Legacy VTK file of the C-alpha trace (Angstrom):
# vtk DataFile Version 3.0
C-alpha trace
ASCII
DATASET POLYDATA
POINTS 217 float
-42.613 -15.318 -19.153
-39.538 -13.140 -19.584
-39.544 -10.677 -22.428
-36.516 -10.341 -24.700
-35.226 -7.098 -23.108
-35.374 -8.739 -19.678
-33.483 -11.781 -20.921
-30.818 -9.559 -22.460
-30.425 -7.677 -19.207
-30.189 -10.880 -17.173
-27.654 -12.325 -19.592
-25.622 -9.140 -19.362
-25.588 -9.340 -15.575
-24.479 -12.979 -15.667
-21.705 -12.308 -18.165
-20.605 -9.193 -16.307
-20.511 -11.080 -13.034
-18.479 -13.867 -14.605
-15.992 -11.388 -16.044
-15.533 -9.608 -12.722
-15.194 -12.909 -10.866
-12.666 -14.134 -13.413
-10.662 -10.968 -12.989
-10.840 -11.073 -9.216
-9.620 -14.676 -9.143
-7.320 -14.117 -12.142
-8.816 -17.083 -14.020
-9.102 -15.307 -17.360
-5.994 -15.044 -19.546
-6.914 -11.508 -20.619
-6.513 -10.422 -17.011
-3.090 -12.010 -16.547
-0.919 -9.680 -14.433
2.336 -8.121 -15.559
4.767 -10.305 -13.638
7.786 -8.356 -14.905
6.466 -5.161 -13.321
5.807 -6.911 -10.021
9.328 -8.348 -9.989
10.779 -4.926 -10.741
8.853 -3.281 -7.913
9.673 -6.068 -5.456
13.373 -5.697 -6.240
13.400 -1.924 -5.791
15.653 -0.556 -3.051
15.109 3.054 -2.050
18.125 5.333 -2.458
18.132 8.010 0.217
21.175 9.685 1.734
23.288 6.989 3.430
20.346 4.787 4.456
21.110 1.123 3.816
18.399 -1.451 2.968
18.016 -4.892 4.461
15.280 -7.229 3.290
13.296 -8.565 6.234
10.410 -10.997 6.698
7.051 -9.307 6.555
4.319 -9.839 9.121
1.724 -8.073 6.985
-1.472 -10.148 6.673
-1.866 -11.474 3.143
-4.821 -12.909 1.286
-4.998 -15.238 -1.692
-2.806 -14.181 -4.645
-1.020 -11.457 -2.627
2.736 -11.191 -2.098
4.771 -8.768 -0.020
8.339 -7.529 0.172
9.635 -5.601 3.194
12.888 -3.750 3.756
14.401 -2.030 6.752
16.387 1.127 6.033
18.964 2.406 8.495
21.394 5.317 8.453
24.782 4.301 9.927
25.633 7.908 10.739
22.416 9.171 12.302
20.825 5.928 13.478
17.544 6.862 11.791
15.228 4.088 10.652
12.460 3.497 8.139
10.527 0.476 6.927
8.989 0.023 3.480
6.630 -2.777 2.476
5.097 -3.365 -0.942
2.106 -5.672 -1.280
0.818 -6.730 -4.691
-2.120 -8.832 -5.760
-5.738 -8.764 -6.807
-7.665 -5.674 -5.645
-10.024 -7.650 -3.429
-7.048 -8.813 -1.376
-4.821 -5.744 -1.429
-7.512 -3.247 -0.418
-8.224 -5.067 2.850
-6.278 -5.315 6.111
-5.327 -1.653 6.356
-3.180 -0.530 9.319
-6.101 1.059 11.173
-7.440 -2.492 11.514
-4.244 -4.555 11.629
-2.249 -2.578 14.176
-4.970 -2.509 16.865
-5.481 -6.208 16.134
-1.790 -6.716 16.899
-1.971 -5.031 20.282
-1.274 -1.430 19.286
-3.210 1.537 20.569
-4.253 4.122 17.996
-2.718 7.463 18.927
-3.940 9.332 15.868
-6.756 8.203 13.604
-6.033 7.907 9.873
-6.078 11.094 7.878
-5.361 11.751 4.231
-2.235 13.676 3.283
-0.737 14.678 -0.055
2.797 15.413 -1.099
4.423 16.537 -4.321
6.909 14.067 -5.768
9.353 14.818 -8.607
8.136 14.188 -12.168
4.913 12.500 -11.084
1.377 13.421 -10.030
0.862 14.471 -6.428
0.925 11.401 -4.172
-1.888 10.929 -1.668
-1.753 8.539 1.267
-3.290 7.783 4.640
-1.262 8.289 7.812
-1.915 7.164 11.370
0.087 6.810 14.602
0.161 3.725 16.828
1.700 2.715 20.147
2.437 -0.619 21.795
3.717 -0.845 25.355
5.452 -3.830 26.887
7.223 -4.353 30.183
10.529 -3.269 28.667
9.765 -0.723 25.953
7.339 1.562 24.206
7.002 1.160 20.440
5.502 4.179 18.689
5.245 4.276 14.923
3.806 6.408 12.157
2.341 4.379 9.306
1.569 5.707 5.833
-0.186 3.660 3.162
-1.301 4.227 -0.392
-2.390 2.279 -3.485
-1.462 2.356 -7.147
-2.104 0.523 -10.404
0.019 2.699 -12.678
2.499 4.718 -10.596
0.081 7.340 -9.285
-0.279 6.889 -5.520
-3.828 7.465 -4.290
-5.850 7.079 -1.079
-9.519 6.754 -2.072
-12.450 6.775 0.332
-13.443 3.264 -0.707
-10.472 1.568 -2.372
-12.183 -1.801 -2.735
-14.914 -0.435 -5.005
-12.732 2.093 -6.804
-10.124 -0.443 -7.854
-12.658 -3.129 -8.700
-13.788 -0.854 -11.529
-10.263 -1.002 -13.020
-9.978 -4.790 -13.159
-10.471 -5.028 -16.908
-7.561 -2.664 -17.507
-5.103 -3.437 -14.706
-5.756 -6.588 -12.667
-2.952 -6.079 -10.119
-3.073 -3.553 -7.308
-0.050 -2.372 -5.353
-0.127 -1.077 -1.784
2.860 0.749 -0.308
3.582 1.141 3.412
6.165 3.592 4.740
6.685 3.256 8.496
8.924 5.389 10.701
9.460 5.359 14.479
8.092 8.099 16.714
9.843 9.370 19.851
8.884 7.317 22.872
9.568 10.028 25.435
7.080 12.712 24.374
3.302 12.838 24.453
2.685 15.043 21.460
2.702 13.658 17.920
5.081 15.946 16.006
4.880 16.474 12.266
7.512 14.720 10.171
10.879 16.383 10.313
12.860 17.132 7.164
14.740 13.821 7.169
11.611 11.712 7.623
9.720 13.744 5.041
12.561 13.249 2.581
12.503 9.499 3.093
8.740 9.336 2.505
9.052 11.386 -0.692
11.946 9.223 -1.887
9.925 6.035 -1.381
6.817 7.322 -3.153
8.694 8.876 -6.060
11.096 5.996 -6.706
8.311 3.434 -6.684
6.286 5.675 -8.992
9.219 5.844 -11.404
9.633 2.053 -11.302
6.284 1.678 -13.045
8.034 3.036 -16.117
5.471 5.735 -16.948
LINES 1 218
217 0 1 2 3 4 5 6 7 8 9 10 11 12 13 14 15 16 17 18 19 20 21 22 23 24 25 26 27 28 29 30 31 32 33 34 35 36 37 38 39 40 41 42 43 44 45 46 47 48 49 50 51 52 53 54 55 56 57 58 59 60 61 62 63 64 65 66 67 68 69 70 71 72 73 74 75 76 77 78 79 80 81 82 83 84 85 86 87 88 89 90 91 92 93 94 95 96 97 98 99 100 101 102 103 104 105 106 107 108 109 110 111 112 113 114 115 116 117 118 119 120 121 122 123 124 125 126 127 128 129 130 131 132 133 134 135 136 137 138 139 140 141 142 143 144 145 146 147 148 149 150 151 152 153 154 155 156 157 158 159 160 161 162 163 164 165 166 167 168 169 170 171 172 173 174 175 176 177 178 179 180 181 182 183 184 185 186 187 188 189 190 191 192 193 194 195 196 197 198 199 200 201 202 203 204 205 206 207 208 209 210 211 212 213 214 215 216
């Protein structure tokens, strides 16, 4: 026969599991996401030099309750390009399907394994993100890209070792997780993987900082 302390512990586990499941599936009203914030972030267009945004369809894999907005940025004077995608949804969905899995699954070869980088952004905590390089060859072209990705619940961009578990612990406070991708082309006529030049670095900083500011904190 169970003793009272054991019953209390079991009941606590059941209730705790129900709360987490309700948050993960967004069934509980207390965990209702801030739709106004999501709309504001989805509508954000990065302002950087003369780069012009164009909203494009996203081919990012999405899970239940996740949405994504992608924009292509192009400079009419220099011809430089950048791509920014924001995915939002429940942590269990948004922490999965990272580029180190998705790009090889889409036929890309990994040129440089993911590593964590940090950058200072104006008026906000240091932003941390993962970065990796990928290449896809076809009969007519070589597509080489550098992909950066990071997560946030409150405007601070972070790249944890285990995002799924880290963000699950925040469900009771902030039920929506945001994942930001910043993708830029790499030269297709060189073998080495150069560091970001000043223009590319500036675009990355602009994306991270302007999205951080859009959280309103």
